[in-house]
N, C-alpha and C positions, 0 to 999 in steps of 0.2 A: 268812719268810727263806728258805724256798725256793721262792716264788712271785716275789719279786725273783731271785731266781738265774736262773729259767727267764725274766724279761724277758733278762734280762744275754745269754745264752743266744741267744735269738732274735736279737734286737738285735747280736750280734755276728755271727749267721751270715746275717743279711741285708747286713751291708757286706760280709761274705764275697763274697757272691752278688753285689753291684755291681758291686765292683772286677773278677770273675770277665767278667762283660758289658762293660765297659765294657775291658778289657785286651783281648777278645776283637773288640769292635769298630775297637780303635787297631790291632793290628795285621795284622786282616782289611783295614781301609783302606793301611795301608802297604804291606802287599803285591802291590795292587793297582795303588797306586802306583810301584811297581817295578816291576812286571810294564808297565806302561805307559811308564815309563822308560827299561826292557830295548826295548819294540818303536818305541821312538820312537829310538835308537841303534841298530836293526837295520838295516843297511847294505847293496844290493845294487852292481852293477857295470853302471853305463849308458855310452854310445858317445854321446861330445860330439863338436861340431868342437873343434878344438886351433887352429885360426885364422878368421878371417873370411870365409864362403862366397859369393862371388856368387852370381847366379842363372845356372845353366848348366855351375857346378864341379860335374868329377867329382869322386866320394869313394872312396878311397882312403888306404894307411895316413899318409903324406903329411898329411895335413889331421884325419885323425880320431884320439881315442883316448881308452883307460879312464878313468873317472870314479866314486868311490864315492856313491852318494846316496841317502838316504833312503825306508826300503822304503813307507813312507806318502804319497811325492810323486812316486811315479813316474808321470810323464804319458802318460794313452796314446797308442799308437802306439810307444815308447819302444822303442830297439833294445837288447840283454843282449851284442851279442855282435860284435866287430868283424866275425870273419869272413862271418857269416848278410850283413852288412850291403854289405861287400866284395865277394864273389864271383862277382856279376854287376856288369854298370857300371850304376851310379846317377849322377845330379848331383841337383843341389840345384833346389828349381821354385820357393825362394823364400829372398832370403837371408838366413843366420843368422850370428850374433855367437858368436864364440870363448866355447866356455865351456858353449855351447847344448846342450840334447840332442836328437841325432837323433830326430823324427818320422818317421813314415807319409808323414802328410800332407804333409810337405814337401820329401819326396822322388819324385826318380820313381819307375815301375817298374824290372824285371829287363831291358827294352830301352831304358832311357838316353835316352830321349828327353825332350827339354826341354819338350815341346807344351804349347799354351796352354789343350787341353781337361780335361788336368791340373789345374788351377787355376780351373775353373768349378763353381762347387756348384750340387747336384745341385736340380733347378727351375731353373735360370737358363740364359740363352741368352749367346754369345758375338756381338754384331751390330756391323757397323764402319760409318761413315758418313762419307761426303767433306770435308773442315774445307781451309782455306787459313791465310797465314798470320792473317788478320784474325781469321773464324771460330773459330778454334782458340785464342785468349787469343792472341794473339803468341806464340805457342810453350813458353806460359808449363802447359799443361797435358801432365804427364807421368802415368805408370801408376801409381795407387794414387791419382790424385785423383776428386775429387768432383764432377759435374758436371748442369747443368740443359739438356736440346736445346732450344732456339728455333727455331720454323719461318715465316718470312719469304713469303705467298705474295700475287697477287694479288688483288682480292677477287673476290666472284661477282656476275655479274646482266652483264647489259647497260645498263645506265646507269654503272658503274664506265669510269674514262679508266684509260690506261695506267698514269699514279704512282698510283692508286688502291691500295693495298697494306694488308693486316693480317698481326699478330706472334700468335702463340699458344704457350704452352709446353708443347711435345708430353711430353716426358717430364722429371722431380724427382732429382734426389739417384741418380743413379745412377753406381756405379764404374768409372773407367776402367781395361779388361784391359792396353790397347797401346797406341801408336803408333806406328802405321806398322809394321815389323816388328818392335818393342822394347816386352818386356813386363816387363822388370825395374825394378819399382819404385825399386832405388837410384840410377839414372838422372836425377838432377834438369837437369840443364842443360839451357837453354830448348834447343828442336832449331823449327824450321817445317818442321811435317810436311803430309799430303796425306790420312789418313786417319786414323780413331779408334776404338778399337775397346770398344765396351761392353758392361757387365755388366747383362742388362735381363731382362725373362721375356718371355714367350710376346708378350701381348697389345702386350705397349712396341714388343717388334719390328714386329710387324705395322703397328704408329703409322710407325715409322723409318723403314719400307717403303716408305708411301703416301707420305710426306714428303718421303722424296729425290726422286719423282714430282710433285709439287706446287710446291716451291718453294726458297727456299736457307734449308739448315741452317745453326744457331752456335748454339756450347758458351758458358756461361756459367761462369766456376768457382766452386764451393762451399768455404766453411770445410768439412774433410773431415770436423768435428766436428756439424754441423748436417744433420741426414736432416731437419728438418720438411719436409712438403710441403702446401702449400695449392693450394687453386683460383681461380687467378689468370684475370682475364680480358682478352679477346681486347682488343690496343692497336689503334686507328684511327689515322689523318691525326689525325683531329680532336683526338685525345686529346693530340698533343702541342704544342698553342700553346692559354693560355685567352681568346682571340677565335675566338665559333665563327660563320665564314662557308662560307655554304652555295653550293655554286653548281651550280642545278639543268638538267637535261640539255638541249643544245642540242636545235632540232627544226629550227631553219634552214639558212643555208649556215654553210659554215666559217668560224669566226673569222679573225680574219691572227693568226700567231702573237704579234703584240706584243701585240694584245688577249687574247688569249688568254693569258697570263701575268698580266692585271691580277685582281684578283680582281670578281666580278661589281657590285657594289656601283662602283666606278669604271669598268666599261664601262658600264653606263647613262649615268653622269653625262656621259662622253666620248660616246654617241651619241646626246643629245638637241640639234635644231635650236639654232646660235648665236642669240641674238636679233640683229633690226634695228640698225643703228647709229643710237644717238641724234642727234640735227641739234643741231651748236651755237648754230646763231642762230638771229637771228627767226623765224616760220613766220607764214602766213596760210592759214584754213581757206576753202575755196571748196565751194560746196556746187551741184551739175548734179543736180538733179532731185530722189530721195532719198539720193544717194552723198556724203558729206562728202571730200574731199584736203584734206591739207596739204601746203602749198607752202614752200619756205624760201625767206626774203628775199633777195635778193642787195643789197648794198650798192653802191649806183652809184658811179661815179667822178666 
């Protein structure tokens, strides 16, 4: 009987200890959950745009305001005081939508200049190339687009003619920073421009500088999400046709303009001497020594 009581007491003690452990675990987890919930609900005050701000818009009390923002989600470079932001002249370097936090990376410094250099990433360069209505994709290339740059130039060598040219892809998938003097990516209206400023590295800038001296540059517009770069082969005139016509170097006198426009095969056919006309009537062969001669027999009247 006494042994049975001891067993009952031991079981009761075990259940009690288990209940204590489970209770502590439950309340400990609940407390941690409450701490996380309180942390998530902890808010701070951030400066956001009260209206859409275009590139170059000056910041002031009229277009910024304070809002509550989750403390765990504060973006890097955010401002927590309007006075800190507006005590010096600052402008937007990129378009900002209403309700978006104002970040140091999207606004100018205290000098208030909306310069292009502030938007160029570290390690990159801004390089301008000449374009026109055709080489600039009809005016549809705007700041924020991504383009390839093509170079068309004469084929080097003594055997190349004036019309023998080649085209290479000089740089691929480079962002457009500006068109003429416009660097605002919100300006999407097509416009004919004379220059395009591209974001490139130092090596690409060297290629573009040399390409300007060698031939004609043109832009090819890409999808902004397409950053794939491939080694494209040089395109020559013979790649434009499925018929391989080869023109050897001329060694004689100048070919007449009309003949030079024809393929070499047809010019050779045209230069062959015309065959002697065949006689239509009966002929008679007269042999003088060892030299035969044919004569047409004339019908008498």
